[in-house]
C-alpha positions in Angstrom: -10.6 -29.3 15.9 -13.8 -29.9 14.0 -15.1 -27.6 11.1 -18.1 -26.7 13.5 -15.8 -26.4 16.7 -13.9 -24.2 14.2 -16.2 -21.9 13.2 -17.4 -20.4 16.5 -13.3 -20.1 17.1 -13.1 -17.4 14.0 -16.2 -15.4 14.6 -14.9 -14.9 18.3 -10.5 -14.3 16.6 -12.2 -12.2 13.6 -14.0 -9.9 16.6 -10.8 -9.0 18.9 -9.0 -8.3 15.6 -11.4 -6.4 14.4 -11.5 -4.1 17.7 -7.9 -4.7 18.4 -6.6 -3.0 15.2 -8.9 -0.4 15.3 -8.1 0.7 18.8 -4.4 0.8 17.8 -4.8 2.1 14.4 -6.9 5.0 16.6 -4.3 5.4 19.2 -0.9 5.9 16.6 -3.4 7.8 14.9 -3.2 10.8 17.3 0.5 10.4 16.3 -0.1 11.0 12.6 0.5 7.2 11.4 -1.7 5.5 9.1 -4.1 3.0 10.1 -2.2 0.5 7.9 1.2 0.5 11.3 -1.8 0.2 13.4 -3.0 -3.2 12.2 0.4 -3.9 11.6 1.5 -3.0 15.4 -2.2 -4.8 16.2 -1.0 -8.4 14.7 2.0 -8.4 16.5 1.1 -7.1 19.8 -2.1 -10.6 19.4 0.8 -12.7 19.3 3.8 -14.2 21.3 5.0 -11.2 21.5 2.5 -9.4 24.0 -0.5 -11.2 24.4 1.3 -14.6 23.9 3.5 -13.6 26.7 1.3 -12.2 29.4 -1.1 -14.9 29.2 -0.7 -17.9 26.6 -3.2 -19.7 27.8 -5.8 -17.4 26.3 -3.8 -16.6 23.4 -3.6 -20.3 22.4 -7.6 -20.2 23.4 -8.0 -17.7 20.9 -6.2 -18.5 17.8 -5.4 -22.2 17.8 -3.3 -23.9 15.2 -5.8 -25.1 13.6 -7.5 -21.4 12.9 -4.1 -19.8 11.4 -4.8 -21.5 7.9 -8.2 -20.0 7.9 -6.9 -16.5 9.1 -4.5 -16.5 6.2 -7.0 -17.7 3.3 -9.1 -14.3 4.4 -6.6 -12.2 5.0 -5.9 -12.8 1.3 -9.5 -11.7 0.0 -8.6 -8.6 2.1 -5.8 -8.3 0.1 -7.0 -8.6 -3.3 -9.9 -6.0 -2.6 -7.7 -3.5 -1.6 -5.5 -3.9 -4.2 -8.0 -4.4 -6.9 -9.0 -0.5 -5.6 -5.0 0.1 -5.9 -4.6 -0.4 -9.2 -7.6 1.1 -10.3 -6.9 4.6 -8.7 -3.2 4.0 -10.1 -4.5 4.0 -13.5 -6.1 7.0 -12.8 -2.7 9.3 -12.9 -1.0 6.8 -15.7 0.9 8.8 -18.3 3.0 11.8 -16.6 6.1 11.3 -18.6 7.3 8.8 -15.1 8.8 6.1 -17.3 12.2 6.6 -17.4 12.5 8.1 -13.9 10.2 5.0 -12.6 12.2 2.9 -14.3 15.5 4.1 -12.9 14.6 4.8 -9.4 13.3 1.2 -9.5 16.4 -0.5 -9.9 18.4 1.2 -8.0 15.6 0.4 -5.1 16.7 -2.8 -5.9 20.0 -3.3 -6.1 21.0 -1.5 -3.6 19.4 -2.7 -0.7 19.9 -6.2 -2.6 23.7 -5.8 -2.6 23.7 -4.8 1.4 21.6 -7.4 2.4 23.5 -10.2 0.8 26.8 -8.7 2.4 25.1 -8.2 5.8 24.0 -11.8 5.9 27.2 -13.2 4.7 29.1 -11.3 7.7 26.8 -12.7 10.3 27.3 -16.4 9.3 28.2 -18.2 12.3 27.9 -15.4 14.6 24.3 -14.8 14.3 21.3 -17.9 14.7 19.5 -17.1 11.2 20.3 -19.7 9.4 18.0 -22.5 8.1 20.4 -26.3 8.9 20.3 -27.5 5.0 19.7 -24.2 3.8 23.0 -22.5 2.0 24.1 -19.7 3.2 24.6 -17.7 0.0 20.7 -19.2 -0.7 20.0 -17.4 2.7 22.1 -14.3 2.2 20.2 -13.9 -1.4 16.6 -14.3 0.4 17.7 -11.4 3.2 18.7 -9.0 0.5 15.5 -9.5 -1.8 13.3 -9.2 1.6 15.5 -5.8 2.2 14.8 -4.6 -1.5 11.1 -4.7 -1.5 9.2 -1.9 -0.9 5.5 -2.4 0.7 3.4 -1.5 -3.0 0.1 -1.8 -0.8 0.5 0.1 2.1 2.4 2.4 0.1 -0.6 2.8 -2.6 -2.8 2.8 0.9 -0.7 5.9 2.9 -0.3 7.8 -0.5 -4.3 7.4 -0.7 -4.8 8.3 3.0 -2.6 11.2 3.2 -4.4 12.5 -0.5 -1.1 12.1 -2.2 -2.0 10.0 -5.1 -2.4 13.4 -7.9 0.9 14.4 -6.7 4.5 13.3 -9.1 5.5 11.6 -6.3 3.4 9.3 -5.3 2.7 8.3 -8.8 6.6 8.0 -9.2 6.6 6.1 -5.8 3.3 4.0 -7.2 5.1 2.8 -10.6 8.4 2.5 -8.9 7.1 0.1 -5.9 5.4 -1.7 -8.2 8.2 -2.3 -10.8 10.2 -3.1 -7.2 8.1 -5.8 -6.2 7.3 -7.2 -9.5 11.1 -8.0 -9.7 11.3 -8.6 -6.2 9.1 -11.4 -6.6 10.5 -13.5 -9.6 13.9 -13.0 -7.7 12.2 -14.5 -5.0 10.8 -17.5 -7.2 14.5 -17.7 -8.2 15.2 -18.0 -4.9 12.9 -20.7 -3.9 14.3 -22.5 -7.4 18.0 -22.8 -6.2 17.0 -23.9 -2.7 14.6 -26.9 -4.4 17.3 -27.6 -7.1 14.4 -26.8 -10.1 14.2 -24.1 -12.4 10.3 -24.7 -12.9 9.2 -21.8 -10.6 11.3 -19.0 -11.9 10.3 -19.7 -15.6 6.6 -19.9 -14.2 7.5 -16.2 -13.0 8.9 -15.1 -15.4 7.0 -16.4 -18.6 3.2 -15.7 -16.4 4.3 -12.2 -15.7 4.7 -11.5 -19.4 1.2 -13.5 -20.4 -0.3 -11.5 -17.6 0.4 -7.8 -18.4 -0.3 -9.1 -22.4 -3.9 -10.3 -21.4 -5.0 -7.1 -19.3 -3.3 -4.9 -22.2 -4.8 -6.7 -24.3 -7.9 -8.8 -24.0 -9.0 -7.3 -20.5 -10.1 -3.9 -20.6 -11.7 -4.5 -23.4 -13.6 -7.1 -21.8 -14.5 -5.5 -19.0 -15.0 -2.2 -20.6 -17.8 -3.3 -23.1 -19.1 -6.4 -20.2 -20.1 -4.0 -17.5 -21.6 -1.4 -19.9 -24.5 -3.7 -21.3 -27.5 -1.9 -20.8 -29.6 -5.2 -19.0 -26.9 -5.8 -16.9 -27.3 -5.2 -12.6 -24.9 -3.8 -10.3 -25.6 -6.9 -8.6 -24.7 -8.8 -11.9 -21.9 -6.0 -12.8 -20.5 -7.1 -9.0 -20.4 -10.5 -9.8 -18.3 -10.6 -13.6 -16.0 -8.4 -12.0 -15.2 -10.5 -8.6 -15.3 -13.2 -11.0 -12.6 -11.7 -13.4 -10.4 -10.6 -10.2 -10.6 -13.7 -8.4 -9.2 -15.1 -11.7 -6.9 -13.3 -11.8 -5.5 -13.5 -8.3 -5.6 -17.3 -8.8 -3.2 -16.8 -11.4 -0.5 -14.8 -10.1 -0.6 -16.7 -7.0 0.2 -20.0 -9.4 2.8 -18.4 -10.6 4.4 -16.7 -8.0 4.2 -13.7 -8.3 1.5 -13.5 -5.0 -3.0 -12.6 -6.0 -1.9 -8.7 -5.3 -0.3 -8.9 -8.6 -3.3 -10.0 -10.3 -5.8 -8.1 -8.2 -3.6 -4.5 -9.5 -3.6 -5.7 -12.5 -7.6 -5.9 -12.8 -7.9 -3.2 -11.2 -5.8 -0.8 -13.7 -7.7 -2.7 -16.7 -11.2 -1.6 -14.7 -13.1 1.2 -17.3 -13.9 4.6 -15.5 -17.2 5.0 -15.8 -20.4 5.7 -12.9 -21.2 1.7 -13.0 -17.7 0.5 -13.0 -16.7 2.8 -9.9 -19.6 1.5 -8.1 -18.2 -1.8 -8.3 -14.9 -1.0 -7.2 -16.1 0.6 -4.4 -18.5 -2.1 -3.5 -16.1 -4.7 -3.6 -13.1 -2.8 -2.2 -14.2 -1.1 0.9 -16.6 -3.7 3.1 -14.0 -6.1 2.2 -10.6 -4.7 3.1 -12.0 -3.4 6.3 -13.5 -6.4 8.0 -10.8 -9.2 6.3 -7.0 -7.3 5.8 -6.0 -7.0 9.2 -6.8 -10.8 9.3 -3.2 -11.0 7.4 -1.3 -8.9 9.7 -2.6 -11.3 12.8 -1.8 -14.3 10.7 1.9 -12.7 10.4 2.0 -11.6 14.5 1.4 -15.1 15.6 4.6 -15.9 13.6 6.5 -12.9 15.1 8.7 -13.3 18.7 10.1 -10.2 19.8 10.9 -12.2 23.1 14.1 -13.5 20.8 15.3 -10.1 20.4 16.8 -10.6 23.8 20.2 -12.4 22.7 22.6 -9.5 22.0 23.7 -11.3 18.7 20.1 -11.2 17.2 19.6 -7.6 18.4 22.5 -6.0 16.8 21.7 -7.7 14.1 18.4 -6.8 13.4 19.3 -3.4 14.1 22.4 -3.9 11.5 19.0 -5.1 9.7 17.2 -1.6 9.9 20.2 0.8 9.1 21.0 -0.9 5.7 17.2 -0.9 4.6 17.2 2.5 4.6 20.7 3.6 3.7 20.0 1.0 0.4 16.6 1.7 -0.7 15.8 5.9 0.8 19.6 6.7 -0.2 19.9 5.0 -3.5 16.4 6.3 -4.7 17.0 10.2 -3.4 20.4 10.0 -5.5 18.3 8.2 -8.9 15.8 10.6 -8.5 18.0 13.7 -8.0 20.8 12.3 -11.1 16.8 12.4 -13.2 16.8 15.8 -12.4 13.5 15.7 -9.9 13.8 18.1 -7.4 15.5 17.6 -3.9 11.9 18.1 -2.0 10.5 15.4 -4.9 13.3 13.3 -4.5 13.1 12.9 -0.7 9.9 12.5 -0.6 10.0 9.6 -2.9 13.1 7.6 -1.1 10.9 7.8 2.0 7.8 5.9 0.7 9.9 3.4 -1.1 11.4 3.1 1.8 7.8 1.2 3.6 8.1 -2.6 3.7 5.7 -3.1 5.7 2.8 -5.9 4.4 4.6 -6.9 1.3 7.8 -8.0 3.3 5.4 -9.6 5.8 3.9 -11.5 2.4 7.8 -12.9 1.6 8.9 -13.7 5.4 5.4 -16.0 5.1 6.5 -17.7 2.2 10.2 -18.2 2.8 9.1 -19.4 6.5 7.0 -22.2 4.5 9.3 -22.8 2.4 11.7 -23.3 5.4 14.1 -20.9 4.5 13.5 -18.9 7.5 13.4 -20.0 10.9 11.5 -17.6 14.0 14.7 -15.6 14.6 15.0 -14.1 11.2 11.6 -13.7 11.1 11.2 -11.7 13.7 14.1 -9.6 13.1 12.8 -8.8 9.4 9.6 -8.0 11.0 11.4 -5.3 13.0 13.1 -3.5 9.6 9.3 -3.8 8.4 7.9 -1.8 11.5 10.6 0.6 11.4 11.2 1.3 7.8 7.4 1.7 8.0 6.4 3.6 10.5 9.2 6.5 9.6 7.0 6.9 6.5 4.5 9.3 7.8 7.0 11.8 10.0 9.4 12.0 7.6 6.4 12.7 5.0 5.2 15.5 7.9 8.8 16.7 8.0 9.2 17.0 4.8 6.2 19.0 4.2 7.8 21.5 7.1 11.3 21.7 5.4 11.0 21.5 2.2 7.0 21.8 0.6 7.1 21.5 -2.8 5.9 24.7 -5.2 3.4 22.5 -6.9 1.8 20.0 -5.2 0.1 17.8 -8.3 3.2 18.3 -10.6 0.8 18.3 -13.3 1.7 22.0 -15.2 5.6 21.3 -15.0 7.6 19.2 -17.9 8.7 16.2 -16.5 12.3 15.7 -15.6 12.5 13.6 -18.6 11.1 16.3 -21.1 13.5 18.9 -19.1 16.2 16.8 -19.9 15.7 16.3 -23.1 17.0 18.6 -25.7 15.0 20.9 -27.0 
């Protein structure tokens, strides 16, 4: 397919994707699901799980193989724009005494589902067709463990923002813990790829590159953006150009070191100054790009999901066991750890609920594994089911907790942190 033939296919596919995503999101909003869940489900419905099953010819015409790389790249632009906004919002409520609890919850939220996922995969060996020939059982088990340990950080940020929880203590804790979770998970994923390929360079690049990027953001980028965007002679168009250039450079760097582009975008968002001009740039950069391009990523993932494979009883049982392991490992560990840190039950339960969502980042990891030859379509489908269920659980559970366990102080700004309460006076 030539470029001139591909362009009209993309525009038609984009119209279908945007309309279907909006329609499904509207329907699910009736049952209090956030739009991001609708976009996830819409992506699956447009793939072989439904459209390809009912109308394989139109599905192939609408999404020819040559179009998939285009959808992937365009989807990355949407992800970067969204995470840029999320990082900017996150920076506005730092410094609430969250570090100790966030680190502890993050460690527990990684180690428990990781261990349970590894154990489940070893138990499934020889019984379920989720293993790729030539890939060791240990590597496959480690990949499943990391996939279950991931928190859907971009989706977490979106759910928190859409529900007005950005200023709450549990929302702040969930964002901080989720950010740490996903950085560690991506370093672990780089290590798995290193073991699989027999090369140590990927994990060294991930660790060293992450440290370098963090230092540049804290020591250089914040001051540089503040000075550049404050120039009185610079127009809004000029500020937008500077910001997008820095944003895409950061996305390129973190993608190259194996931590994925969204972390670079999040870092730039955190470094943006809190001025009126900068706020306009953030809004302009994120609003249209996120709404138009982010659904492309969900469709790309949906095209690789085949729920028809769940007709195999062994795979279905493995998938359901993975859901149970994911919920017990992530929600249970985060809730228990938060309680041990002195958080009230109402805060700990909400924190566990938010951390349990995996959707977007797990889909990213699965696509990485699929492209690297670590994942077959059976395992991909099983873990997409985990991502869907754990993410769809979030909104109903939060609503249930709002009715059963109200938080005395929703923003938590006047209450001393548990770290302060645990410190002898």
